[in-house]
N, C-alpha and C positions, 0 to 999 in steps of 0.2 A: 819465662819461669818454669823450671821443671818441677812439676808437682810429683814426677815418679821416681823422686829419690828415697834413700833408705834409711839417711842421715838422722840422728836425733834433733830434733828442733825447738826451739823457746820462744818464746814472747810474753809482752803484758797480756793478760786475758781482761784487764779493767782500763779504764781512761787513763792516758798520760795525764800527771799533773798533782795537785796538793790536794791530798784526802786521807781518812784515818788510814787506810789500808791501800796496798797494793797487791795484786794476785799474779804470781808469773807462772806460766805454764809449760811445762817441759813433757815431750811425747817422743818415744822411741821404742825399740823391740826388748831392750835389756838396760834398764836405768840404775841397777842394783848399787854399781861401782860409782855412778855419778852422785847415787844418794849418800854412799861412805864418804867420797871426796868432800862434798859440800857442806856436811854435818859431822864429819869426823866420827861417825856412828858405826859399829862395826854389822848393824841388824835393824831391821826396821820391822813395824806391824803392819800388816795390810788394812789399807783403808782407815789408818787409826793416825788422828790429829796430834803430833807432836812438838811441842815447845822447845826450839832449840837454836843453838848459833848456827848461824851459817857463815862458813868459813871460805876467805881466798888463801887456800894453802902455799899458793906461788908468791904471794906477797907477804905471807903469813900474818894475817889479820883477819880480825870478825868483821863482816859486813853488816850485819844486823843480827837481833833476835827476831825469831820467826816461828809462825806456825807450819809445819811443814806434813803434808798428806802423801803417802806413795799408794798409788792405784796399780794392782797387778794385772796385767792382760788376762784374759780377754773382758775383764769386768770394768771399762773404763770408757770413756766418750768416744775415744779415736780405736779402740780394742787392741790397743798398745799399752805397753806401760806409761804411766803418767804420774808425775811427779808436781804436786801445787804448792808453792811456796808462798805464803799470805804475809808479806813484809810491811813494814810502815810506809805509810804514803808518801808522796813526793816526788820530786824528777830526781834526786841523787840515789837515794837508795836503791829504788828498782833498777836504775840503769847500772851500778856498780855491780849488781847480782847478776844482771844478764851478760854485760862485758865479761863477768868470771867465768860463767857459763859457755860463751862463744870461747874464751880461750882454753877451754877443754873441749875443742872439735864439736860443740854442738851449734846447729846452723838455725841464723834468724827465721823463722816462721813466715812463709807466704802469706796473703790474705786469703783466709778460708781453708787453709790447708790442715787445720784440724779437723774440720769437717770432710774434707777430702780423704783423708785417711780413714774417716769414721766411714764413709761410703764404700771404699776399697775392702774395708773389714766386716761389711755387712751389719754395721750398726744401725744404719739408716739407709734409707734408698733416695732417688733424688728427688724423688716428690715431698720428704720429708726435708731433704736439704734446703728446698727451695722454701718451704714453710719457714724454716728457720730464718732465713734470710730476710723474708718478708716481715717476720715477728721482729727482727732486731730493727728494722727501719721503719715500723708502723708508728704512725704519729696520733692515734686517736685510741681511745679504749673499745669504741667500737669494733675497730678493724683488728685490734688485737684479740678480742674475744671471739671474730668470727675465724682468727687464723688457729687460735687454741682448740677451738671446735673442731677443726680436721685434723688436731695432732695425733689421733689414735687411730691413724692410717686408713680412716673414711674413704678418702679419695683413692688411695692405692688399693684398697681393696675392692673399690666401686671398678677401677680400671682393670683390674684383673678379672673381674667377672665378667668385663665386656669382653676381654682378649679370651677368657674360657670358653665364652659363647660362640666367639669367632673360630677359635680351634676346633670346637666340637662340632659346627658345621662343614669345616674342613676335614677335617677326620671321614665325615660321612661320605663327602664328595670324593675325597682321594681313595677311600677305600672301593667306593662304587665304580671308579675309573679302571681297576683290575678286572671286572667283571664285564659280561655281556647282559643284555637285557633278557635273555633267554635263560641266565644263571639265576639271575635276584630281581627283586621286584625294588625298582628304583626310588629313592624319595623324590617327589614331586619338585617341580621348580617352583609351583606356587608356595608350599611350604618352606622351601628356603627363601623365598624373595621375602616372606612374612616375616621372618627372623631377622632378616637385612635391616626391612624397615623399621623393627623394634629396635636395633643397635641405633639405628640413624636418628631416632626420636631420642634415646637417650643422650647420645652427642651433642646433638641441636638444644636439648634442655641446658649443657654445661656451657655452650658458647652463648647462650642468652644472655648469661649474668658478664659479661665483659665489661660491661659499665660498673660493676661492682668490683670487679678484680683492678678495674684503673683506679676506683677510690681508695680500696685498701693499700695499692701500692705507691702512688703518686697524689691521690685528693682528686677532689672533683671541681673543675675550672668554670668559676662563675664570672663572667667578663661584663663590666659595666660599659656601655656603648650608646653612643649619641652624638649629636652636633657639638660644637665649640660652645663651651658656657652653658651647657643645658645642666650643671649640677652633679656631675660625675665623681667630680673629686671631692665634693661636699659629701656625697651620698657615702663614697668610699670611707672617708672620714668618720659618718656617723655610724656605718655597719660595725667597725672594729672598735669604735669606743675613744678614740683620739685622734689627733691632728697628726695623720701621717703625710699628708700631700699637701701641697701649698694651694689655697683657692684664693681666686682673684676675679674680680668682675672684668678683667681682660680678656679678651678670647683667646685661646689656646696656650694658656697657661702652662697646661700639660702637654709636655714633649714626648717624654718617654712614659711607657707603661709601666705602673708600680703594682707589686704584688705582695700580698701577704698572706699568711696563713691562718686560718682561726677555725673554732668547732660552731657548726649550727646543729643544735639537737643532736649532737656524740657524732656527727658526719664531718669529717676533714674535707675542708673547702680551701681552696685557693682563690682568693678575691683577687682579681684584676682590674686596675683602673687604666684605662686607654685615653689617648688623646683623641681630640673630636675631628671628624673627617668633613672634608670639604674639598674644593677644586685648587688645589695648591698649586703655586708656581715655582716656588722655590725647592731646592733639593732636602734641605731638612726637613720641611713640613711633610713633604711627599714620604720620606722616611718613616716618619710616626705615623702617619697613615697607613702605610702598608703593613707596619707592625701592628696597628690596631686592627686589620683586617684580618691580618695572620691570626691573631688570638680569638677574634670572633668566629671565624671559620672552623676553628678547632674547638670552640667551647661548649661544656656539657650543658651551662646553663646561661642564657642572655638576660642581664636586668636592659632592658632598653628605654631611656630617659629623653623625653621631649616637652616641653613646656607646654605645647598644644596638641598636637595630633601624633601620640609614638607608633601607633601600628600605622597609620599612613607614612610617616616618614622611614618606618622599618623596611615597608614594603619597595622602598625606592632603592632599597640596597641589594635586594634581590639574593640575599643570604639565605642560608637553611640551617634549622638547629630544631632540634626535637623540642626543647623546653625555652620559651619566650618568655617573660614577665614584663608586661608593658607598663610602665610609670609616667604618669603626667607630673614632672617635677616642679618644683617650687610654688606647690599649691598653700601657701600659707594660711588663704583665709576659706578653704574648702569647707564644705559642709557634710559632704557623703566621701566616703572611703573608696567605694568603687564606683565606677563611671558605668553606664548602659553598655558600652564597647567592651566592658570586661577589664580596662586599664585602671590602675590605682592611682589615687591622688596622694603624693607624698611631699612634706617638706623638710629638707635636713635642718632648715632653721629652727622649725617649733618642734619638729619630730613628729608631726601629722604623718599616720597611715605607716610608720616605719613600725608596728608590731604586726601589721596586718601584711608587709612585705614580708617580714620574718617567717608568719605564718604560711605563706604562699610558698616561700623557699623552702621550710619545712616540709609541706605535702607534697611537692615535686622529689624532695630526697628520701622521704619514706615510700614513696611509689616507685620510683627506678633503682633505690638502691637497699630495697629490702632484703633481709636475710631471716629465713625461719629456723632456727636453732634445734629444732626438732625433728626437722627431715632435710633440710638444704646440705649438700655439700659443693665446694668449687673448685675450679682449677684457678693457681694462683700467680702463675708467670706467663709471660709472654711466649716462652719456649713453650709452654704446655698448650696455650692456645693456638700458636701455630700447627703443632701436632693434631688438635682436634680439627683444626679447619682442612688439614691435608686428610683426616679421616673420613670427614664429611664428605670432601670431594670424591674419595675412593668408594665410600659407599653410594654415590649417586652412580658412578659408572658401573659398580657391580649390578646397581637395580637394573639400570638401560639393557646391561649385556644379557641378564636374565630374561629381562621382556623381548629382548630380539632373538633369544633361543641361540645364542653365541653357545660353543661348546663348553663343558664343565670345566675341560683341563685350563682354557682361559682364565674362567672364574677362578678356579683355584689358585693360579697365580697372583690374580688381582688381592683372592685373601690372604695369601703369604705376605704380601706387601702391608696390608692392614696388621696384621699381628707384630709385623716388625715394628710398625708405627708405635704403637700401645706398649712394647716393649722398650722401644727409646725412651717413651715416656717415663718408665719406669727407671731408666739407666741400665739397664740390662745390656743393650748394643750400642750405648754411646761412644762414639770415638772420644780421644783424649783432648782433642781442641775443642768439642761442645762441652765436655766437662771442666776443663779450665776455665772456660769463658763464662760458666756458672760462678764455679767456687771464687774467681777473683774479683767477684763483686762483692764478697765478703768482708768484714772488716779483719785486721791483723788479730789473731788470738782466737778467732772463733773457727 
Protein backbone atom coordinates (compact mmCIF):
# COMPACT_ATOMS: atom_id res chain seq x y z
CA UNK A 1 0.00 0.00 0.00
CA UNK A 2 1.24 3.45 -0.92
CA UNK A 3 -0.05 5.80 1.76
CA UNK A 4 1.86 8.74 0.30
CA UNK A 5 -0.49 9.36 -2.59
CA UNK A 6 -2.25 12.67 -3.23
CA UNK A 7 -5.41 11.29 -4.86
CA UNK A 8 -8.79 12.01 -3.31
CA UNK A 9 -10.02 8.92 -1.44
CA UNK A 10 -13.41 7.55 -0.46
CA UNK A 11 -14.84 4.74 1.64
CA UNK A 12 -17.60 3.83 4.02
CA UNK A 13 -17.08 5.29 7.49
CA UNK A 14 -19.74 3.01 8.97
CA UNK A 15 -20.00 -0.78 9.15
CA UNK A 16 -21.26 -2.33 5.89
CA UNK A 17 -24.70 -3.90 6.06
CA UNK A 18 -28.33 -3.18 6.83
CA UNK A 19 -28.79 -0.03 8.93
CA UNK A 20 -30.77 3.21 9.09
CA UNK A 21 -27.96 5.21 7.49
CA UNK A 22 -24.54 4.69 5.99
CA UNK A 23 -21.85 7.37 6.02
CA UNK A 24 -19.43 7.77 3.13
CA UNK A 25 -16.34 9.87 3.67
CA UNK A 26 -14.40 11.56 0.84
CA UNK A 27 -11.09 13.33 1.51
CA UNK A 28 -8.85 15.30 -0.84
CA UNK A 29 -7.09 18.61 -1.42
CA UNK A 30 -9.91 20.27 -3.38
CA UNK A 31 -13.32 18.62 -3.57
CA UNK A 32 -15.44 21.54 -4.78
CA UNK A 33 -15.86 20.10 -8.29
CA UNK A 34 -16.71 16.70 -6.86
CA UNK A 35 -19.35 18.29 -4.63
CA UNK A 36 -20.87 20.07 -7.64
CA UNK A 37 -20.83 16.89 -9.74
CA UNK A 38 -22.55 14.65 -7.21
CA UNK A 39 -25.11 17.17 -5.88
CA UNK A 40 -25.65 19.22 -9.08
CA UNK A 41 -25.32 22.34 -6.91
CA UNK A 42 -23.14 25.32 -7.86
CA UNK A 43 -22.10 26.23 -4.30
CA UNK A 44 -22.01 24.90 -0.74
CA UNK A 45 -21.98 26.17 2.83
CA UNK A 46 -18.96 25.11 4.84
CA UNK A 47 -19.80 22.70 7.69
CA UNK A 48 -23.51 22.88 6.82
CA UNK A 49 -25.71 19.77 6.56
CA UNK A 50 -27.69 19.99 3.34
CA UNK A 51 -30.44 17.57 2.30
CA UNK A 52 -30.07 16.97 -1.43
CA UNK A 53 -30.09 14.44 -4.25
CA UNK A 54 -26.96 12.42 -5.06
CA UNK A 55 -26.54 12.20 -8.82
CA UNK A 56 -24.69 9.85 -11.13
CA UNK A 57 -24.48 12.20 -14.09
CA UNK A 58 -22.82 9.60 -16.31
CA UNK A 59 -25.80 7.30 -15.90
CA UNK A 60 -28.19 10.26 -15.63
CA UNK A 61 -29.89 8.90 -12.52
CA UNK A 62 -30.45 9.87 -8.89
CA UNK A 63 -28.77 7.42 -6.54
CA UNK A 64 -30.28 8.62 -3.26
CA UNK A 65 -31.59 11.55 -1.25
CA UNK A 66 -28.93 12.21 1.37
CA UNK A 67 -27.55 14.67 3.89
CA UNK A 68 -24.24 16.04 2.61
CA UNK A 69 -21.72 18.04 4.67
CA UNK A 70 -18.67 19.83 3.25
CA UNK A 71 -15.73 20.44 5.59
CA UNK A 72 -13.19 22.90 4.19
CA UNK A 73 -9.52 22.34 4.93
CA UNK A 74 -7.85 22.68 7.38
CA UNK A 75 -10.88 22.37 9.68
CA UNK A 76 -11.53 18.68 9.16
CA UNK A 77 -10.34 15.36 10.57
CA UNK A 78 -7.70 14.87 7.86
CA UNK A 79 -6.76 18.52 7.36
CA UNK A 80 -7.93 18.18 3.74
CA UNK A 81 -11.35 18.96 2.28
CA UNK A 82 -13.86 16.32 3.38
CA UNK A 83 -17.29 15.50 2.05
CA UNK A 84 -19.51 13.36 4.24
CA UNK A 85 -22.52 11.70 2.57
CA UNK A 86 -25.15 10.41 5.01
CA UNK A 87 -27.17 8.12 2.76
CA UNK A 88 -29.79 5.44 3.41
CA UNK A 89 -28.37 2.24 4.87
CA UNK A 90 -28.05 -1.12 3.18
CA UNK A 91 -25.62 -2.76 0.81
CA UNK A 92 -26.78 -1.39 -2.55
CA UNK A 93 -27.20 2.37 -2.05
CA UNK A 94 -23.85 3.01 -0.36
CA UNK A 95 -22.00 0.83 -2.87
CA UNK A 96 -23.66 2.54 -5.84
CA UNK A 97 -22.55 5.95 -4.49
CA UNK A 98 -19.01 4.65 -3.92
CA UNK A 99 -18.87 3.19 -7.44
CA UNK A 100 -19.97 6.56 -8.82
CA UNK A 101 -17.21 8.31 -6.85
CA UNK A 102 -14.63 5.78 -8.07
CA UNK A 103 -15.71 6.54 -11.63
CA UNK A 104 -14.72 10.16 -10.96
CA UNK A 105 -11.11 9.03 -10.32
CA UNK A 106 -11.50 8.97 -6.56
CA UNK A 107 -9.51 6.06 -5.10
CA UNK A 108 -10.76 3.54 -2.52
CA UNK A 109 -9.24 4.40 0.87
CA UNK A 110 -6.71 2.07 2.48
CA UNK A 111 -7.19 0.97 6.11
CA UNK A 112 -6.30 3.92 8.36
CA UNK A 113 -5.58 6.25 5.45
CA UNK A 114 -7.75 9.09 6.80
CA UNK A 115 -5.89 8.99 10.11
CA UNK A 116 -2.58 8.78 8.23
CA UNK A 117 -3.45 11.99 6.37
CA UNK A 118 -4.52 13.59 9.67
CA UNK A 119 -1.08 12.70 11.04
CA UNK A 120 0.74 14.11 7.99
CA UNK A 121 -1.26 17.35 8.27
CA UNK A 122 -0.47 17.72 12.00
CA UNK A 123 -4.07 17.18 13.09
CA UNK A 124 -2.97 14.32 15.37
CA UNK A 125 0.39 12.96 16.50
CA UNK A 126 1.37 9.30 16.43
CA UNK A 127 0.47 8.76 20.09
CA UNK A 128 -3.05 10.06 19.51
CA UNK A 129 -3.36 7.91 16.38
CA UNK A 130 -2.54 4.82 18.44
CA UNK A 131 -5.07 5.89 21.07
CA UNK A 132 -7.70 6.11 18.32
CA UNK A 133 -6.81 2.59 17.17
CA UNK A 134 -7.07 1.26 20.74
CA UNK A 135 -10.39 3.03 21.26
CA UNK A 136 -11.91 1.49 18.12
CA UNK A 137 -10.83 -2.00 19.20
CA UNK A 138 -11.64 -1.74 22.91
CA UNK A 139 -13.93 -4.40 24.39
CA UNK A 140 -14.91 -2.90 27.75
CA UNK A 141 -16.15 0.35 29.24
CA UNK A 142 -13.19 0.32 31.65
CA UNK A 143 -10.70 0.21 28.77
CA UNK A 144 -12.69 2.86 26.93
CA UNK A 145 -12.59 5.22 29.92
CA UNK A 146 -8.82 4.77 30.35
CA UNK A 147 -8.17 5.51 26.66
CA UNK A 148 -10.46 8.56 26.70
CA UNK A 149 -8.68 9.80 29.85
CA UNK A 150 -5.48 9.92 27.79
CA UNK A 151 -7.04 11.70 24.82
CA UNK A 152 -6.16 15.21 26.00
CA UNK A 153 -2.54 14.66 24.91
CA UNK A 154 -1.47 13.68 28.44
CA UNK A 155 1.01 11.10 27.17
CA UNK A 156 2.33 13.31 24.36
CA UNK A 157 2.85 16.15 26.81
CA UNK A 158 4.63 13.86 29.27
CA UNK A 159 6.89 12.42 26.57
CA UNK A 160 7.69 15.97 25.45
CA UNK A 161 8.54 16.92 29.05
CA UNK A 162 10.91 13.94 29.32
CA UNK A 163 12.50 14.86 26.00
CA UNK A 164 12.85 18.52 26.92
CA UNK A 165 14.61 17.49 30.11
CA UNK A 166 17.04 15.35 28.09
CA UNK A 167 17.60 18.17 25.59
CA UNK A 168 18.26 20.60 28.44
CA UNK A 169 20.96 18.30 29.88
CA UNK A 170 22.36 17.70 26.38
CA UNK A 171 22.59 21.43 25.63
CA UNK A 172 24.57 21.98 28.84
CA UNK A 173 26.97 19.15 27.99
CA UNK A 174 27.49 20.30 24.39
CA UNK A 175 27.93 23.91 25.47
CA UNK A 176 30.61 22.90 27.99
CA UNK A 177 32.42 20.78 25.38
CA UNK A 178 33.33 24.07 23.64
CA UNK A 179 35.21 25.38 26.67
CA UNK A 180 38.09 24.32 28.89
CA UNK A 181 37.90 23.92 32.67
CA UNK A 182 39.87 27.19 33.02
CA UNK A 183 37.21 29.15 31.12
CA UNK A 184 33.97 28.03 32.85
CA UNK A 185 32.78 26.02 35.83
CA UNK A 186 31.55 22.67 34.55
CA UNK A 187 28.28 21.10 35.71
CA UNK A 188 29.15 18.20 37.99
CA UNK A 189 28.63 14.66 36.74
CA UNK A 190 26.73 13.99 39.96
CA UNK A 191 24.15 16.63 38.99
CA UNK A 192 23.75 15.10 35.53
CA UNK A 193 23.57 11.61 37.02
CA UNK A 194 20.74 12.65 39.34
CA UNK A 195 18.80 14.07 36.39
CA UNK A 196 19.29 10.82 34.44
CA UNK A 197 18.06 8.80 37.44
CA UNK A 198 14.91 10.96 37.62
CA UNK A 199 14.20 10.35 33.93
CA UNK A 200 14.85 6.62 34.40
CA UNK A 201 12.34 6.50 37.27
CA UNK A 202 9.68 8.12 35.08
CA UNK A 203 10.34 5.68 32.21
CA UNK A 204 10.13 2.71 34.58
CA UNK A 205 6.82 3.93 35.97
CA UNK A 206 5.36 3.68 32.47
CA UNK A 207 6.85 0.24 31.84
CA UNK A 208 5.36 -1.09 35.09
CA UNK A 209 1.89 -0.67 33.53
CA UNK A 210 2.50 -3.17 30.70
CA UNK A 211 -0.06 -5.56 32.17
CA UNK A 212 -2.71 -2.82 32.01
CA UNK A 213 -1.80 -2.07 28.38
CA UNK A 214 -2.28 -5.74 27.51
CA UNK A 215 -5.68 -5.71 29.24
CA UNK A 216 -6.77 -2.69 27.20
CA UNK A 217 -5.52 -4.01 23.87
CA UNK A 218 -6.26 -7.73 24.06
CA UNK A 219 -7.84 -8.64 27.41
CA UNK A 220 -6.59 -10.54 30.47
CA UNK A 221 -5.91 -14.24 29.86
CA UNK A 222 -7.47 -16.39 32.59
CA UNK A 223 -6.60 -20.05 31.98
CA UNK A 224 -8.40 -22.98 33.63
CA UNK A 225 -5.87 -25.77 34.14
CA UNK A 226 -5.86 -29.21 35.74
CA UNK A 227 -5.73 -32.98 35.28
CA UNK A 228 -8.30 -34.77 33.07
CA UNK A 229 -11.80 -34.79 34.57
CA UNK A 230 -10.92 -32.21 37.24
CA UNK A 231 -14.05 -30.23 36.37
CA UNK A 232 -12.45 -27.59 34.14
CA UNK A 233 -15.16 -27.49 31.48
CA UNK A 234 -17.91 -27.50 34.13
CA UNK A 235 -16.29 -24.48 35.79
CA UNK A 236 -15.85 -22.79 32.40
CA UNK A 237 -19.60 -23.19 31.68
CA UNK A 238 -20.50 -21.99 35.19
CA UNK A 239 -18.37 -18.85 34.94
CA UNK A 240 -19.80 -17.79 31.57
CA UNK A 241 -23.37 -18.73 32.52
CA UNK A 242 -24.24 -21.27 29.82
CA UNK A 243 -23.06 -24.61 28.38
CA UNK A 244 -20.30 -23.59 25.98
CA UNK A 245 -18.24 -26.80 26.17
CA UNK A 246 -19.19 -30.46 26.36
CA UNK A 247 -19.01 -31.94 29.85
CA UNK A 248 -18.58 -35.68 30.36
CA UNK A 249 -17.47 -38.06 33.13
CA UNK A 250 -15.15 -39.62 30.54
CA UNK A 251 -11.59 -38.32 30.91
CA UNK A 252 -10.12 -36.33 28.05
CA UNK A 253 -13.41 -35.03 26.60
CA UNK A 254 -11.86 -31.58 26.00
CA UNK A 255 -9.24 -31.97 23.26
CA UNK A 256 -8.99 -28.40 21.99
CA UNK A 257 -8.73 -25.25 24.11
CA UNK A 258 -11.93 -23.21 24.14
CA UNK A 259 -11.89 -19.44 24.65
CA UNK A 260 -14.57 -16.85 25.28
CA UNK A 261 -14.60 -13.19 26.26
CA UNK A 262 -16.42 -11.87 29.31
CA UNK A 263 -16.35 -8.93 31.70
CA UNK A 264 -15.53 -9.45 35.37
CA UNK A 265 -16.19 -6.27 37.34
CA UNK A 266 -15.57 -4.13 34.22
CA UNK A 267 -12.31 -5.91 33.30
CA UNK A 268 -12.07 -7.58 29.84
CA UNK A 269 -11.18 -11.24 30.37
CA UNK A 270 -10.31 -14.02 27.92
CA UNK A 271 -11.45 -17.16 29.75
CA UNK A 272 -9.70 -20.25 28.36
CA UNK A 273 -10.71 -23.86 29.03
CA UNK A 274 -7.84 -26.26 28.36
CA UNK A 275 -7.43 -30.00 27.84
CA UNK A 276 -6.28 -32.05 30.81
CA UNK A 277 -2.60 -32.99 30.89
CA UNK A 278 -1.16 -36.47 31.40
CA UNK A 279 1.51 -38.73 29.92
CA UNK A 280 -0.03 -39.25 26.51
CA UNK A 281 1.15 -41.82 23.98
CA UNK A 282 -0.87 -40.75 20.94
CA UNK A 283 -0.16 -37.73 18.75
CA UNK A 284 -3.59 -36.09 19.15
CA UNK A 285 -3.45 -36.03 22.95
CA UNK A 286 0.14 -34.81 22.92
CA UNK A 287 -0.89 -31.88 20.73
CA UNK A 288 -3.79 -31.07 23.08
CA UNK A 289 -1.49 -31.14 26.11
CA UNK A 290 1.16 -28.99 24.38
CA UNK A 291 -1.52 -26.44 23.55
CA UNK A 292 -2.69 -26.40 27.19
CA UNK A 293 0.86 -25.82 28.42
CA UNK A 294 1.36 -23.02 25.91
CA UNK A 295 -1.73 -21.22 27.22
CA UNK A 296 -0.63 -21.84 30.82
CA UNK A 297 2.85 -20.39 30.23
CA UNK A 298 1.37 -17.19 28.77
CA UNK A 299 -1.49 -16.87 31.27
CA UNK A 300 -2.03 -13.72 33.31
CA UNK A 301 -4.08 -15.68 35.85
CA UNK A 302 -4.37 -19.46 36.28
CA UNK A 303 -7.34 -21.16 37.90
CA UNK A 304 -5.87 -24.51 38.88
CA UNK A 305 -8.37 -27.30 39.62
CA UNK A 306 -7.92 -30.60 41.44
CA UNK A 307 -10.32 -32.65 43.56
CA UNK A 308 -7.81 -33.34 46.33
CA UNK A 309 -4.68 -31.19 46.46
CA UNK A 310 -4.45 -28.47 43.77
CA UNK A 311 -1.35 -26.82 45.29
CA UNK A 312 0.67 -30.05 45.27
CA UNK A 313 -0.47 -30.98 41.75
CA UNK A 314 0.44 -27.56 40.38
CA UNK A 315 3.95 -27.77 41.84
CA UNK A 316 4.53 -30.93 39.80
CA UNK A 317 4.13 -28.87 36.60
CA UNK A 318 7.06 -26.54 37.36
CA UNK A 319 5.15 -23.63 35.85
CA UNK A 320 5.46 -20.02 36.93
CA UNK A 321 2.62 -17.49 37.00
CA UNK A 322 2.24 -14.33 39.06
CA UNK A 323 -1.40 -15.06 39.88
CA UNK A 324 -2.66 -18.58 40.67
CA UNK A 325 -5.99 -19.32 42.30
CA UNK A 326 -6.05 -22.88 43.61
CA UNK A 327 -9.47 -24.57 43.52
CA UNK A 328 -10.44 -27.89 45.10
CA UNK A 329 -13.16 -28.91 42.65
CA UNK A 330 -16.30 -31.07 42.96
CA UNK A 331 -16.74 -30.16 46.63
CA UNK A 332 -20.53 -30.57 46.59
CA UNK A 333 -20.71 -31.19 50.36
CA UNK A 334 -18.03 -28.76 51.57
CA UNK A 335 -18.77 -26.81 54.76
CA UNK A 336 -16.12 -24.09 54.38
CA UNK A 337 -15.14 -22.12 51.28
CA UNK A 338 -11.43 -21.62 52.04
CA UNK A 339 -9.11 -24.41 53.17
CA UNK A 340 -6.18 -24.02 55.58
CA UNK A 341 -3.73 -24.04 52.63
CA UNK A 342 -5.58 -21.14 50.96
CA UNK A 343 -7.25 -23.20 48.24
CA UNK A 344 -10.94 -22.65 47.52
CA UNK A 345 -13.62 -25.30 47.76
CA UNK A 346 -15.89 -25.04 44.74
CA UNK A 347 -18.67 -27.00 43.10
CA UNK A 348 -19.89 -26.23 39.60
CA UNK A 349 -22.81 -28.59 40.26
CA UNK A 350 -24.19 -26.64 43.25
CA UNK A 351 -22.43 -23.29 42.61
CA UNK A 352 -20.81 -23.60 46.04
CA UNK A 353 -17.82 -21.26 46.37
CA UNK A 354 -18.30 -19.72 42.91
CA UNK A 355 -19.06 -16.25 44.33
CA UNK A 356 -15.90 -16.50 46.41
CA UNK A 357 -13.93 -17.45 43.29
CA UNK A 358 -15.31 -14.38 41.51
CA UNK A 359 -14.27 -12.25 44.50
CA UNK A 360 -10.71 -13.62 44.39
CA UNK A 361 -10.54 -13.00 40.66
CA UNK A 362 -11.85 -9.45 41.15
CA UNK A 363 -9.24 -8.80 43.85
CA UNK A 364 -6.41 -9.83 41.51
CA UNK A 365 -7.84 -7.70 38.70
CA UNK A 366 -8.29 -4.66 40.94
CA UNK A 367 -4.73 -5.01 42.26
CA UNK A 368 -2.81 -5.72 39.06
CA UNK A 369 -4.86 -3.70 36.57
CA UNK A 370 -5.70 -0.64 38.64
CA UNK A 371 -5.78 2.80 36.97
CA UNK A 372 -5.98 6.08 38.90
CA UNK A 373 -7.98 8.49 36.75
CA UNK A 374 -6.74 11.44 38.81
CA UNK A 375 -3.03 10.97 38.15
CA UNK A 376 -2.19 8.01 35.90
CA UNK A 377 -1.06 8.14 32.28
CA UNK A 378 -0.22 5.06 30.23
CA UNK A 379 1.56 4.09 27.05
CA UNK A 380 -0.91 2.24 24.85
CA UNK A 381 0.88 0.29 22.12
CA UNK A 382 3.51 -2.40 21.67
CA UNK A 383 5.52 0.13 19.64
CA UNK A 384 5.57 2.54 22.57
CA UNK A 385 6.55 -0.24 24.99
CA UNK A 386 9.45 -1.17 22.69
CA UNK A 387 10.65 2.45 22.57
CA UNK A 388 10.41 2.87 26.35
CA UNK A 389 12.33 -0.40 26.83
CA UNK A 390 15.07 0.89 24.51
CA UNK A 391 15.09 4.19 26.40
CA UNK A 392 15.45 2.35 29.70
CA UNK A 393 18.49 0.44 28.39
CA UNK A 394 20.06 3.66 27.10
CA UNK A 395 19.51 5.41 30.43
CA UNK A 396 21.22 2.54 32.24
CA UNK A 397 24.16 2.78 29.81
CA UNK A 398 24.41 6.54 30.38
CA UNK A 399 24.39 6.03 34.17
CA UNK A 400 27.19 3.47 33.94
CA UNK A 401 29.23 5.70 31.64
CA UNK A 402 28.87 8.66 34.00
CA UNK A 403 29.89 6.52 36.97
CA UNK A 404 32.94 5.27 35.00
CA UNK A 405 33.95 8.90 34.21
CA UNK A 406 33.72 8.38 30.45
CA UNK A 407 34.21 11.54 28.36
CA UNK A 408 31.19 13.83 28.03
CA UNK A 409 31.35 13.69 24.23
CA UNK A 410 30.44 9.98 24.48
CA UNK A 411 27.63 10.82 26.94
CA UNK A 412 26.34 13.40 24.47
CA UNK A 413 26.14 10.83 21.65
CA UNK A 414 24.04 8.53 23.86
CA UNK A 415 21.79 11.46 24.81
CA UNK A 416 21.19 12.25 21.13
CA UNK A 417 20.11 8.65 20.61
CA UNK A 418 17.73 9.01 23.55
CA UNK A 419 16.06 12.16 22.16
CA UNK A 420 15.67 10.43 18.79
CA UNK A 421 13.81 7.59 20.51
CA UNK A 422 11.27 9.89 22.16
CA UNK A 423 10.87 11.88 18.95
CA UNK A 424 10.11 8.58 17.22
CA UNK A 425 7.51 7.83 19.87
CA UNK A 426 5.69 11.04 18.89
CA UNK A 427 6.19 10.27 15.19
CA UNK A 428 8.58 13.13 14.44
CA UNK A 429 11.30 10.98 12.85
CA UNK A 430 9.48 7.73 12.00
CA UNK A 431 10.08 6.20 8.57
CA UNK A 432 7.25 5.33 6.20
CA UNK A 433 7.52 1.60 6.87
CA UNK A 434 6.90 2.14 10.59
CA UNK A 435 4.02 4.55 9.93
CA UNK A 436 2.30 2.26 7.44
CA UNK A 437 2.55 -0.71 9.79
CA UNK A 438 0.72 1.35 12.45
CA UNK A 439 -2.03 2.79 10.27
CA UNK A 440 -2.66 -0.45 8.35
CA UNK A 441 -4.09 -1.91 11.58
CA UNK A 442 -6.91 0.66 11.49
CA UNK A 443 -10.23 -0.17 9.87
CA UNK A 444 -11.12 1.16 6.42
CA UNK A 445 -12.86 4.52 6.79
CA UNK A 446 -10.87 5.71 9.82
